[in-house]
Phi, psi and omega in degrees: 000143176265135175236115184054038177080003179244158173302144181189190179209156174249143177249141184234151176279181183301327183265009178091004179281142182290133179247332182187166178226136180236127174245148183241117178272129182243149173273182184297336179267001180091006177281146180284126178246349179189152175233136177232123180245133178237121177236004179289115183301327180296330180269354181254346188304329181292349180266349180140191180297131183254135178269176179259094182299321179301314179296320178299316180292330177279351181086017181261007183239000000 
C-alpha cells in the first residue's frame, strides 16, 4: 500500500477502525532512509473511521 506516495502500511483496531499510518522512505537502491508514523486522528480521518488508540492502550477499547 502507498502512504503519501511511499511504501507503507495502515494499522487497524479490533473492530476495523484505523489507528495509524506508517510510510517508509526509500533511496534509489531500496535502502530505508526514513520512517514516518501518523497517529493524529485529525490527520487520518480522510482515510476512514478512526479509532481511539489511547483507549486501546489503556485497555478501554
